[in-house]
C-alpha positions as CSV (number, residue, x, y, z in Angstrom):
1,X,119.8,111.1,61.0
2,X,121.4,107.7,61.2
3,X,124.8,109.3,61.3
4,X,123.7,111.6,64.2
5,X,122.3,108.6,66.1
6,X,125.6,106.6,65.6
7,X,127.7,109.6,66.8
8,X,125.5,110.0,69.8
9,X,125.6,106.3,70.8
10,X,129.3,106.2,70.3
11,X,129.8,109.3,72.5
12,X,127.6,107.7,75.1
13,X,129.6,104.5,75.2
14,X,132.9,106.4,75.4
15,X,131.5,108.4,78.3
16,X,130.3,105.2,80.0
17,X,133.7,103.5,79.6
18,X,135.6,106.4,80.9
19,X,133.2,106.7,83.8
20,X,133.8,103.0,84.6
21,X,137.6,103.4,84.4
22,X,137.7,106.5,86.7
23,X,135.3,105.1,89.3
24,X,136.6,101.7,90.3
25,X,136.7,102.3,94.0
26,X,134.7,99.8,96.0
27,X,131.6,101.0,97.8
28,X,129.6,99.1,100.4
29,X,125.9,98.9,100.1
30,X,123.7,98.3,103.1
31,X,119.9,98.7,103.3
32,X,117.3,98.7,106.0
33,X,115.9,95.2,105.4
34,X,119.2,93.5,104.9
35,X,120.4,93.5,108.5
36,X,123.9,92.1,108.6
37,X,124.8,91.8,105.0
38,X,127.0,94.4,103.4
39,X,127.5,94.2,99.6
40,X,130.7,95.5,98.2
41,X,131.0,96.4,94.6
42,X,132.7,99.0,92.3
43,X,131.0,102.4,92.2
44,X,130.5,102.3,88.4
45,X,128.7,98.9,88.7
46,X,126.4,100.3,91.3
47,X,125.6,103.3,89.1
48,X,125.0,101.1,86.0
49,X,122.7,98.8,87.9
50,X,120.7,101.7,89.2
51,X,120.3,103.1,85.7
52,X,119.3,99.7,84.3
53,X,116.7,99.2,87.1
54,X,115.3,102.7,86.4
55,X,115.1,101.9,82.6
56,X,113.3,98.6,83.4
57,X,110.8,100.2,85.7
58,X,110.1,103.0,83.3
59,X,109.7,100.5,80.5
60,X,107.2,98.4,82.4
61,X,105.3,101.6,83.2
62,X,105.3,102.5,79.5
63,X,104.0,99.1,78.5
64,X,101.2,99.2,81.1
65,X,100.2,102.7,79.9
66,X,100.3,101.6,76.3
67,X,97.8,98.7,77.0
68,X,95.5,101.1,78.9
69,X,95.6,103.6,75.9
70,X,94.9,100.8,73.4
71,X,91.8,99.8,75.4
72,X,90.7,103.4,75.6
73,X,91.1,103.7,71.8
74,X,89.0,100.6,71.2
75,X,86.3,102.0,73.5
76,X,86.3,105.4,71.8
77,X,86.2,103.8,68.3
78,X,83.2,101.7,69.4
79,X,81.4,104.9,70.7
80,X,82.2,106.7,67.4
81,X,80.7,103.9,65.4
82,X,77.6,103.9,67.5
83,X,77.2,107.7,67.2
84,X,77.8,107.6,63.4
85,X,75.1,104.9,63.1
86,X,72.7,107.0,65.1
87,X,73.5,110.1,63.0
88,X,72.9,108.2,59.8
89,X,69.6,106.9,61.1
90,X,68.5,110.4,62.0
91,X,69.6,111.7,58.6
92,X,67.4,109.1,56.9
93,X,64.2,110.1,58.7
94,X,61.6,111.7,56.5
95,X,61.0,115.4,56.9
96,X,57.6,116.0,58.4
97,X,55.8,119.3,58.0
98,X,54.5,120.7,61.2
99,X,50.8,121.6,61.3
100,X,51.3,124.5,63.7
101,X,52.4,127.9,62.4
102,X,55.6,129.3,63.6
103,X,55.3,131.5,66.6
């Protein structure tokens, strides 16, 4: 498994390096809220920055979801303990015979 991971990471870096070498043309970036400024950068840098920002946003979303799930687990465990206590108390009740015959 470790060998497979190493091969995959190596191939990924080789692909990234060859992408960077082949895409060195400059591109200009202009956005709606940036009126007069035009940023110029190599295409590969723009792609790598976009990928990095996507990874960061997804990572923060994953961390937020993880915290919510941990809170839900704690709440569910508390409910389970309460229900188990109730079940044990019901099991320990003495059995009473009914005075009415079955219908």
